N, C-alpha and C positions, 0 to 999 in steps of 0.2 A: 373182663377188660383190664384188670391189673396185670394179667400175664402178657397181654398184647402191648401194654405200655412199657414193659421191661425188655422187649426185643431190642438188641443192640442196634443203634443207629449208625449206619455207615455213610460214606460219601455219596454224592449223586451217581447214579448208575450210568455207564456208558451206553450209547445207542438207544436213547429213549424213543418212545413213540413221537411222531412229528405232529404237532398241533396244526389245526386248520390255519391258524394265524401265521404260522412259520413257513408257509409256502407262498412265495419264495422266501428264503432266509434273507435278512437284511444284510447290507454290505459290511456292516461292522460285526456281524455274527461271530466271526473267528478272528477279530482284530487283536493284534498285539502291538501296543503303541511303540514299544522298543524291543529290540532283539533280546536284550538282557534285562533282568529285574534290577531295580535300584537297590543298593545296600541299605539305605536309610531314607525315610520319608516322613512327612508330618502326620499323615493319616493313611491307614490301610483299611479299606472297606472290603469285607468278604461277602460276595453276593451281588449280582447285577440286576436283580428284579426291581420292582417299583420302590421297595424300601431303600435299597442301596442307592438307587438313582435319586430319590428324594433327599436322602441324607447328603449326598455329594452336592446336589443343587443348592441346598440351604447352607452348607459349609462354605461354598464358594461365594454366596451372597454375603456372608458375614465376614469371611476372610479371603478376599480375592487372590491374595498372593501365596496362599497355602499350597503345599504340594500334596496331591491325593492320588493314591494308587488303588484301583479296584481290581480285585482278583476274582475270577469266575472259574468254576470247575469244568464247565462245559461251554457251549456257546453263550453269547450274551443273551440275557433274558430267557434262559432255557428252563427255568424252574416254574413255580406256581403261577407267576405273573403272566408268562408267555403261554400258559395253558388254560387260563380260566375261561369262564363263559361269556365274558364281554359285558358284564353288568356293572353299572355304578348305581347300586341299589342298597339302601340302608335297612329297610324294614325295622326301624328303631322301636316300633310299638311292640315287637315280638319279645324284646328283652327289657323294655322299660320298667315293668313292674318288678321283675327280678333284680334289676339294678337298684331300684329304689329300696327294696327290702334289704339288700345286702350292703349297699354303700350310702344310702340316704338320697333324699330327693334332689339336692343340689347336684350330686354326682350323676344321677340318672339324667338330669336335664343337660349337664355338660357333655355327656356321652352322645346324646341324641343330637345336640347342636354341632358337635365335632363331626359326626357322620355326615350331616347335611352339608356343612362347610367344605368337607373333603370332596364331596360330589361336585359342588359348585366350582371349587378351585381346580379340580382335575380338567373339567371342560374349559375353564377359562385359560389354563395353561396350554391346552391343546390349540385353542384359537390364537393365543398370544405368540406362541412359537411356530404357528402355521404347520403343525404336525399332521401328516396325512394318516389319520387313525380312525376315520368315520365317527368322530365325536358327535353324538346325537343326544342332547338333553331331551327327555320326553317323560310322559307319565308311565307308571307301571301299575299293574294290577296283580293282587293276590287272589287267586280263585280258591275258595275254601270249601273243602269237602267234609269237614269234621266239625261237629257241634261244639266240642270243647274249645278248639282253636278259634271258632267264630265268636263264642262268648268271651273268651279271654282277650281276643283282639279288640272287641268293642269296649271292654272294660279299660284296656290300656289306652286306647285312643281317647276315651273320655277323660281319663286321668291326665294324659299329656295336655289336652286342650284346657282342662281346668287349671293346671299349674303353670303352663307355659303361655297360655293365651291362644285363642283360635287363630289370630293373625300371624303367630310364629310360623315361618315356613317349615321348620322341622316338625311341627305338630299338625300340619295341614293334611287331613285325610277325608276321603269321601267313602261312605259306607253304602254298599249296594245290596239290594235284595237278590234272591236267586233269579227272579225273572229279569231284573235289570242287568245282572251279570251276563246272562245268556244272550240277551238282546244286543248288548254292546260289544261283547268279547268273543262271540262265536263258540263258546263252550257249552257243555251239557252237564246237568245233574249236580251243579254246585249248590251249596246252601246259602251262599252270599259271597261278597267280594269287598276288598278294600283297594282304593285307588289313591296314589300319591306320586310325588315327584321323584324322578330317577333319571336314568339315561343308559345308553349303550355305547360301547367303544371297543376298539381293538387295543387291549391293554399291552399287547406285545409291541405294536407300532407306536403307541403313546410313549412307552418306557424307552424304546430305542431312540425315539426322537428327543427325550429328555437326556439320555446318555450322550447323544451327539452334541447337545448344547453344552453339557459339562466338558466334553472333550475339547470343544472350541475354547473353553475357559481355562484349559491346561490340565485337566484330569488325565491320568494314564489308565488305560484298560488292558488287562492281560487275561484273555480268555483261554480256555483249555489248560488252565493252570490250577489244579485242585490244591487246596491247603490241606496238608496232611496233619498238622498239629500246630498249636500255639504254645509258646513257652516264654516265661520271664527270662530276661537276659541274666547272665552270670552277675553276681553281686547286686542283685535287684534292690532298688531303693524305693520304697512306697512313696516317698516324697517327691521323687523324680522318676516315675516308672518308665521302663522300656520293655517292649515285648517283641518277640520274633515270630513271624509267620513263616513256617517251614513248608516249602514246596519242592517238587521234584526238579525244578528249574533253579533252585537256590532259595536262600533265606532273605527275608526283608525285616528290618528293624524299624519300630515306630514307637512313639510315645502314646499314640491313640489308635487302638485296635477295635474296629467296629464290626460286629457280627450281625449280618442281615441275611441269615441263611434259613429262616423259617423252619420247615419241618426237619431240616438236616442239622439243626443247632447242636444237638447232643453228641454229634460226631466230634465237634471241636470243644465242646464244653460238657464233659462226661457227667458233671454234677446236675445237668439238666435232663438226664435220662429219666423218663417217667414224668417229667414236668412239662416238657414240650414233646408231644407225641406225634409222629408222622401219621397222616391219614391220606390214603390214595383215593382220589376222586376220578370220575370218568365222564366224558362229554362226547356227544356226536354232532356233526353237522348234517342236516337233512334237507332234501329237496321237498318243498311243500306239496300238499295234495292239490289237485286241480281246482277245487272250489275255495281254497283258502286264499284270501287277498294278502297283499303285503301288509303285515301288521305294523301299526304305528305306535304300539304300546309294548313294553316288555312284560313278561309274565312270571309268576310263580304259581305252582299248583301244590296246595298244602293239604295234607291228609294227617291222620292221627300220628303216624310213625315217622313222618319226615316230609320231604317236598322235592320237587324239581324246579329248576329255574330256566328260563328261555328268553332268548331275544330273536327277533327277525331282522335280518340285515336290511338296513335302510335303503330307500329308493335311489339315493345318490350313489350307491356302490354298484360295481359290475356284477355282483352276486345277489342283487336285491331280492328279498323274500326268502333267502336261504335261512333255515331255522338252526339255531345253535341251542341245544338242550342238554343239560347235565343233571346229575343226581342219581337216583336209584338206590341210594344207601339204605333208605327206609324200607325198601322191599326185600332186603336180605335178612336172613336169620340172625337173631341175637343183635339186633340194632346195627347190623353191618360191621360187627366186631372183626371180621376177617380182613377188613381194609385198614384197621388201625395197626400201627407199628410197622407197616410195609413201606418201602421206598422203591418198589419195583414199577417204575413208570415206563419201563420197556415192555410191559405186559398189560393185557386187558382182563377184566373179570367177565367171563362169558355170560353169566347170569344177568349182570347189569347191561351188557350189550343187547341181549334179547329183550329185556324190559324197556330200554330207551327206544329200541326199534318200534315196539308195539304202542308205547304210551302216547305218542303224538296223535295218532289217528284216534286213539281212545278218548283223549281229552276233547277233541273237536267233533267226534262223531260224524254225523252226516255232513257237517260243514268242512270236513277234510276232502272229500271227493276221492278220485282215483290217484294212485301213486304215479309219479313221473315215470316215463318210459325208461329212463336211465337208472331207475331204482330209487329207493328212499334214502339210503345212506351215502353221503359224500365222503365222510371222514370220521374216524373214531380215534380217540387218544385218551391218555390218563395223565395225571399229575399228582404231585405230593404237596399237601397242605401241612400246616403246623397247628396242632390243637392244644389247648391248655385246660387245666382243671376248673378255672372259673370263667372260661369262655372269652377272655380278654387277652390282648397281646401283652408282651413284656417290653417296655421301652425304658431304657435308662442305663445306669452304671451297674455292673456286676458286683454284688457284695464280695468283699475280701479280694478283689482283683482290680486294684487302682489302675486306670488307664485302659480298661476293657469295658466296652459298651455293647448293648444289645438292642435290636429292634426286630422282633420275631414273634411268631405264633399268632397269626391273624385269623385262625379259625374259619377260613374260607371267606372272610369278609375284607380282604386286603384292599380292595378298590374303594372302600369307604373309610379306610383307617390309615393306610400306609403314608399317603402324602403328608398329612398333618402330623403323623407320628414321627416322620423323618424331620419335620420342622422342629418338633419339640425336642427331639434328641439333639439336634444341633444346638439348641439353646442350652441343654444340659451340658454338652461337651465344651462349648465355648464360654458360656456364662456361669456354669456351675450349678444351675437350677432350672426348673421348668416354669413356664409362664402360667398364670392363674387360669387361662382359658383351657388348659390341657387337664383332663381328668386324672386325679391322683390314683384312681383305681387301676390305671394302665401302667403306672410307674413301677419299675422293678423293686421288689422288697423281699427280704428273706421270709417274711411271714406268708407271702403268696406261695412260695415254693413248698410250703408244708401241706397244702391242700391235696386231698386224694383225687386222683384222676378217675373220672367215671364216664368218659366218652364225651361226645360232642353235645353240649347243652341244648342247642337249638334243634336237635333231632328228637327230643323227648316229647311224648304225647302229654297234653295237659290233663284232660279228663277224657274218659271214654266218649267217643263220638259216634255219629251215625255211620253205617257201613255201606252207604250207597256207592262210594268210590271203590272200595275193595271188591264188592259184588260185581260191579261192572268190569273192572280190570280182569277179574278171574274168567269172565266170559269172552275176552278177547281171543 
């Protein structure tokens, strides 16, 4: 894994795969607010995904007269946000015990409550701004095929409810037996399940809607304008810092340079090489089998080496019942090491393609039915996430770079972290510090940079589990 972490990170690739959500592309996909770039501006935000949009939104709330320029290498929201699986799902219990062991109980609770609050606020913003993004708060279920994950999950849920209270919405879980899981969720051969609050959404449409709100408030957006490098201005003064974002269309100077580039961060901050490591993920949109109803719950399927995540498009949409499922990394050799360090989202991994094709009918068994006459696969695409050595994002000021800020490396969980992280970063930029509700464990520090990268932490098996899932999938 160390070798994969040291692969040099380049800029976003041209001509990436097109995500299901990006057809058709939004009207601002290739927007350039002005013909030329400004020479000077108050804030430059690099990256137009949910992090960049959340930062701009919160800065404009705090400083309505500020000038903000957002630079995007490709089309608007063309990175991880526009390519994810459509989940607003925290699964906080899966990391709670690790967070408590490493950061203490109060921090573990703050992280869990942050994730829950992020979900609630995402759907509230979608309603408040009337964004057409199929925002659907709903329950989710984790179908468990591994004894170790089942035992560890029960332990974590008990600990959360003991320390946070059974009435705390971030600690509210229902534990199901194998029989209950099969009866309620149409799946086979599980050992048990956990049910809790989550939701589904088109992250692309939501973020584009938030960007449009920021544009109405005066933000400028320049798409297809990759930043080639960032540099301090000549005669740089740390007490009054100025930075230059260099692009092929010209240079822009600012006192506040904000990097919201997730897996691509080391391209602009070489010191982050091996600290924020790209990870390519893959997703398919599938037509459901003939026996499968429109599912009103989102799913994860958790086995010893990893998991898949799945939503069913809600009944209010024109593609109701269409299944969006991603994952497959845990089924690759060496814990999916081949997908770390790569930014090739113009390509697909054929092994994952074959696995994602097979696994849906495998999970539902006889409840799947016959494939649709048009075929199972509607669309396949890939995307680049950012992963960190401690499984948490970096939010805050870059050490030894006054005037440079970062909000990146969400480890595949951006839709339950980015919105509130953007709010916290705006507090840091405008007020000089972060509020007490934001976990200190997520704040940038030089100490965090020293941790060894060992892959994605939520892909590790806890203890050896039963092999029912593996045996069944091998027979597909």
